Backbone bond lengths (Angstrom), bond angles and torsions (degrees), N, CA, C in turn:
res aa  C-N    CA-C-N  psi(-1)  N-CA   C-N-CA  omega(-1)  CA-C   N-CA-C  phi
1 M - - - 1.385 - - 1.520 112.96 -
2 L 1.325 119.13 142.66 1.421 122.56 -176.05 1.550 109.23 -90.55
3 A 1.295 113.73 142.66 1.470 119.77 177.42 1.519 107.13 -84.04
4 T 1.241 117.08 130.71 1.424 123.61 -179.94 1.605 105.82 -110.63
5 S 1.368 110.75 136.16 1.437 117.72 176.88 1.521 109.37 -91.44
6 L 1.282 115.34 140.97 1.424 120.49 178.88 1.591 107.66 -87.20
7 N 1.246 118.86 -21.88 1.516 122.15 179.50 1.568 108.60 -83.51
8 N 1.243 114.59 129.11 1.495 122.16 177.24 1.524 107.55 -109.44
9 D 1.323 118.63 106.43 1.441 124.07 -172.25 1.583 107.92 -104.83
10 N 1.254 122.01 20.10 1.417 123.42 -174.00 1.521 113.04 -85.67
11 G 1.306 123.02 -19.12 1.515 128.21 -175.26 1.453 113.37 -112.81
12 F 1.287 114.90 -172.96 1.474 123.69 177.35 1.461 108.94 -97.33
13 T 1.398 115.21 147.25 1.489 116.84 172.65 1.479 109.23 -80.75
14 L 1.295 113.44 170.17 1.486 123.45 179.42 1.553 107.36 -63.01
15 I 1.330 115.04 -43.50 1.464 120.91 -177.16 1.602 108.27 -62.80
16 E 1.234 119.41 -42.64 1.438 124.85 -179.51 1.577 111.24 -64.54
17 V 1.335 114.03 -39.87 1.426 116.70 176.56 1.538 111.85 -67.20
18 M 1.297 117.91 -42.85 1.496 121.44 177.75 1.476 111.31 -61.14
19 I 1.347 118.01 -46.32 1.491 118.88 176.75 1.502 112.37 -57.95
20 A 1.290 119.32 -41.05 1.468 121.32 -178.55 1.539 109.96 -70.53
21 I 1.313 121.10 -34.61 1.447 126.11 172.14 1.570 108.18 -60.41
22 I 1.289 118.11 -47.67 1.504 119.14 -175.68 1.532 107.29 -66.55
23 I 1.328 117.88 -40.72 1.487 117.56 -178.10 1.481 109.97 -65.74
24 M 1.285 120.20 -36.16 1.528 124.62 179.62 1.592 105.70 -68.40
25 M 1.321 118.05 -43.23 1.440 119.58 -176.98 1.482 113.73 -63.14
26 V 1.382 116.33 -39.59 1.473 118.09 177.02 1.465 112.18 -65.55
27 G 1.317 118.05 -38.70 1.460 122.77 174.69 1.507 112.84 -60.96
28 L 1.296 116.61 -42.97 1.537 122.46 -174.88 1.553 105.25 -72.95
29 L 1.348 122.31 -36.33 1.423 126.36 -178.24 1.578 105.42 -65.41
30 G 1.283 117.41 -42.35 1.416 117.78 -176.40 1.667 109.00 -69.71
31 L 1.303 116.60 -34.92 1.420 120.96 174.95 1.526 110.95 -66.12
32 L 1.302 119.77 -40.43 1.464 122.20 177.13 1.560 109.65 -66.60
33 Q 1.266 117.31 -34.33 1.461 118.30 -178.01 1.520 107.66 -70.51
34 S 1.295 119.46 -35.63 1.534 121.59 -179.06 1.506 106.98 -70.36
35 I 1.297 119.47 -32.97 1.500 117.83 175.17 1.453 113.34 -67.42
36 N 1.394 117.09 -38.88 1.408 119.98 174.93 1.519 113.41 -60.09
37 V 1.318 115.85 -41.14 1.495 119.36 -176.32 1.545 107.38 -73.98
38 A 1.260 117.55 -31.24 1.591 116.70 -178.94 1.629 104.50 -75.37
39 T 1.338 120.45 -36.95 1.362 119.83 176.39 1.500 117.35 -64.04
40 E 1.356 116.33 -35.68 1.439 124.33 174.25 1.517 110.07 -63.91
41 Y 1.300 120.32 -52.73 1.405 125.75 -178.57 1.557 108.39 -59.48
42 N 1.270 117.69 -42.23 1.478 122.25 175.91 1.534 111.68 -58.21
43 L 1.315 116.73 -45.88 1.537 121.33 178.22 1.471 108.60 -64.50
44 K 1.318 124.35 -40.10 1.458 126.75 178.97 1.490 107.98 -64.53
45 N 1.337 119.90 -39.34 1.448 116.59 -178.65 1.504 109.62 -74.54
46 H 1.335 121.86 -32.87 1.382 120.34 175.60 1.579 112.78 -62.67
47 L 1.416 116.30 -39.40 1.401 119.57 174.00 1.508 112.41 -61.03
48 R 1.344 116.57 -44.45 1.536 116.10 178.15 1.390 113.13 -64.96
49 D 1.448 119.86 -37.48 1.456 118.35 -179.22 1.547 108.69 -69.55
50 E 1.286 120.96 -32.80 1.440 122.56 179.40 1.608 106.54 -67.67
51 A 1.272 119.04 -42.01 1.438 125.51 -179.07 1.629 105.89 -60.46
52 V 1.320 117.54 -50.14 1.454 121.05 -179.96 1.602 109.20 -58.14
53 Y 1.315 118.49 -42.09 1.461 124.08 179.41 1.515 108.55 -61.03
54 V 1.326 116.04 -49.39 1.512 120.90 -175.77 1.492 110.87 -65.68
55 G 1.410 113.26 -41.76 1.502 118.92 175.33 1.466 114.72 -55.86
56 E 1.341 112.48 -49.40 1.553 117.39 -177.95 1.564 109.61 -66.31
57 K 1.336 114.33 -35.68 1.511 117.73 -179.02 1.570 106.10 -57.76
58 Y 1.345 113.48 -55.26 1.547 117.44 -176.49 1.515 112.40 -65.02
59 L 1.271 117.14 -36.25 1.468 119.71 177.02 1.532 111.98 -61.77
60 N 1.337 114.78 -46.30 1.492 117.62 173.44 1.517 115.45 -61.93
61 E 1.413 112.38 -36.37 1.422 114.36 179.47 1.582 112.62 -67.65
62 L 1.275 116.61 -35.03 1.437 122.18 172.73 1.482 112.39 -62.42
63 K 1.291 114.79 -44.05 1.553 120.10 -179.39 1.564 107.57 -61.65
64 G 1.335 115.83 -42.09 1.453 123.52 -175.91 1.581 112.51 -70.95
65 R 1.269 120.42 -12.01 1.427 119.96 176.99 1.531 118.92 -73.11
66 G 1.287 110.18 -21.94 1.423 120.72 -177.69 1.605 110.72 98.02
67 F 1.286 115.62 155.31 1.460 120.24 -166.36 1.517 109.78 -61.40
68 D 1.320 117.11 -43.71 1.487 119.03 -173.71 1.481 112.58 -79.68
69 N 1.320 122.72 -11.23 1.433 125.60 178.92 1.535 116.88 -104.57
70 I 1.310 116.16 18.31 1.454 124.69 179.67 1.492 104.29 -84.41
71 P 1.385 114.01 121.61 1.551 119.94 177.22 1.545 108.51 -70.34
72 S 1.290 116.22 150.96 1.486 121.42 178.39 1.468 107.82 -77.31
73 Y 1.412 123.19 -34.52 1.452 127.60 -174.15 1.455 111.78 -148.67
74 L 1.295 122.50 133.18 1.426 124.11 -179.80 1.494 110.59 -153.86
75 V 1.322 120.72 131.21 1.410 121.67 176.66 1.521 107.89 -121.64
76 I 1.399 117.26 130.36 1.436 121.90 -177.30 1.502 106.64 -130.88
77 S 1.310 112.07 141.12 1.517 119.68 173.01 1.487 110.81 -108.49
78 T 1.354 118.00 122.88 1.486 123.90 -176.26 1.476 110.55 -129.56
79 A 1.297 118.37 152.70 1.449 123.49 177.41 1.537 107.98 -116.02
80 S 1.395 113.29 141.46 1.415 119.40 175.17 1.470 107.45 -128.34
81 K 1.338 116.95 144.84 1.451 123.11 177.38 1.520 114.21 -91.53
82 I 1.308 116.30 113.24 1.460 118.37 -177.00 1.530 106.91 -124.88
83 R 1.331 116.92 116.48 1.354 123.07 -178.49 1.548 113.28 57.91
84 G 1.293 117.27 38.12 1.480 123.67 -179.21 1.450 115.81 78.01
85 I 1.323 115.88 4.03 1.509 117.71 179.12 1.533 106.61 -115.02
86 N 1.374 112.50 136.39 1.501 119.89 176.96 1.546 104.34 -79.35
87 K 1.298 112.91 123.40 1.504 120.15 174.93 1.485 110.79 -117.14
88 K 1.356 113.46 130.70 1.471 121.43 -175.05 1.511 110.91 -85.44
89 L 1.364 116.19 126.16 1.463 121.13 177.55 1.442 111.84 -116.87
90 M 1.260 123.04 133.14 1.470 126.95 178.52 1.494 109.23 -98.54
91 V 1.295 120.09 125.19 1.464 121.75 -176.91 1.515 108.54 -116.48
92 E 1.313 119.61 120.14 1.415 125.88 -178.60 1.538 110.59 -112.52
93 T 1.232 119.82 120.94 1.515 121.55 -177.51 1.560 106.98 -119.32
94 N 1.302 114.59 140.17 1.493 120.35 172.73 1.521 107.11 -151.14
95 S 1.342 108.31 160.33 1.502 115.45 -176.75 1.596 105.10 -133.08
96 S 1.259 116.92 148.60 1.524 119.36 176.20 1.564 103.72 -141.38
97 D 1.345 111.92 149.03 1.388 119.91 175.00 1.549 115.98 -71.99
98 I 1.307 116.38 129.78 1.505 118.22 177.94 1.534 108.82 -96.94
99 S 1.331 115.04 -46.74 1.404 117.25 178.37 1.625 110.43 -138.09
100 T 1.286 116.29 155.38 1.466 121.93 -178.59 1.511 108.64 -133.13
101 D 1.344 114.29 158.13 1.513 121.74 174.90 1.489 108.18 -77.89
102 S 1.360 117.02 -177.45 1.434 123.02 179.41 1.545 114.41 -67.39
103 Y 1.393 114.31 -12.40 1.507 117.24 -179.26 1.589 108.57 -98.78
104 G 1.327 116.25 -2.03 1.493 119.26 179.62 1.529 112.36 92.46
105 K 1.386 117.73 2.02 1.423 120.16 175.15 1.454 113.51 -75.44
106 P 1.293 122.22 140.62 1.450 121.62 -178.88 1.565 114.48 -67.09
107 L 1.269 118.35 135.76 1.442 123.17 176.30 1.604 111.08 -103.08
108 T 1.364 111.54 -32.78 1.419 121.07 -176.02 1.562 111.03 -141.09
109 K 1.318 117.65 128.26 1.438 123.03 174.81 1.499 115.47 -116.08
110 R 1.270 116.92 150.12 1.499 120.69 172.15 1.503 107.77 -100.10
111 L 1.270 115.75 124.88 1.513 119.94 175.36 1.475 106.54 -99.11
112 N 1.374 116.51 133.08 1.369 124.32 -179.81 1.506 108.97 -121.57
113 V 1.305 124.14 132.32 1.432 126.29 176.39 1.563 103.65 -127.85
114 I 1.329 114.01 128.64 1.504 124.40 175.01 1.478 109.53 -118.07
115 V 1.361 118.04 120.33 1.467 118.50 173.72 1.524 105.98 -109.76
116 R 1.365 115.00 128.04 1.472 120.72 -177.45 1.607 105.94 -112.80
117 W 1.281 117.20 144.26 1.494 121.63 169.84 1.496 106.08 -148.09
118 T 1.382 116.71 159.45 1.386 124.19 179.14 1.551 109.53 -120.15
119 Y 1.338 113.87 129.48 1.501 120.31 178.39 1.553 106.14 -129.04
120 K 1.316 118.63 123.15 1.442 124.41 179.92 1.487 114.11 48.72
121 G 1.328 114.40 45.53 1.477 124.07 176.35 1.548 116.29 75.12
122 V 1.347 117.79 4.37 1.436 119.35 178.57 1.598 104.53 -111.28
123 T 1.331 116.11 136.08 1.485 124.59 177.97 1.477 108.14 -91.93
124 Y 1.340 113.59 129.66 1.496 123.49 178.56 1.567 104.59 -115.72
125 D 1.288 114.56 155.02 1.453 118.06 168.62 1.513 114.81 -146.26
126 N 1.348 114.26 155.37 1.451 118.73 -175.53 1.563 101.32 -127.87
127 R 1.293 115.84 130.81 1.464 121.23 -173.99 1.607 107.43 -116.99
128 L 1.332 113.13 134.29 1.497 123.48 174.92 1.433 109.68 -123.38
129 S 1.306 120.13 147.07 1.467 121.79 179.06 1.514 105.21 -152.98
130 A 1.413 109.42 141.39 1.561 115.16 179.24 1.516 103.10 -153.84
131 P 1.376 111.98 144.00 1.474 117.83 173.34 1.500 110.08 -88.94
132 V 1.358 112.92 149.93 1.476 120.04 178.45 1.551 109.01 -137.13
133 S 1.281 117.66 126.73 1.452 123.35 -177.23 1.479 108.97 -109.12
134 K 1.393 110.50 147.75 1.457 120.02 175.49 1.535 110.04 -75.77
135 I 1.319 114.49 135.11 1.458 120.34 -179.47 1.606 104.43 -80.05
136 P 1.343 114.99 122.27 1.522 119.16 178.17 1.450 113.53 -67.36
137 N 1.293 113.56 142.04 1.524 118.60 -176.77 1.568 110.37 -75.17
């Protein structure tokens, strides 16, 4: 007669299965967190790229006005759509004289454009600057 064993050791116990599930969940939660961090950095980069684009647009617009028509100070609020969300950008432009002629009239101006935006309660800004000279007659 063969001796039969009442203990069946061929499978996993319930405790082993639960521990394996917990280990897999911890790993998957870490992976999900890294996806969230990557998405957040990607959105911050999109916002910065949009601010650079808007700043260059306004700087080129100031240059195109002509030397004598450049305002000394201007604040503009503009909205950009990023990933389907309207994001408010504040654009501040100013100009200052770099050099003047013997009569005190400006020959060269420095144009400054500052674009500000807020993301998750933190204010960021992007600054652009360019010199513009008057074309002599």
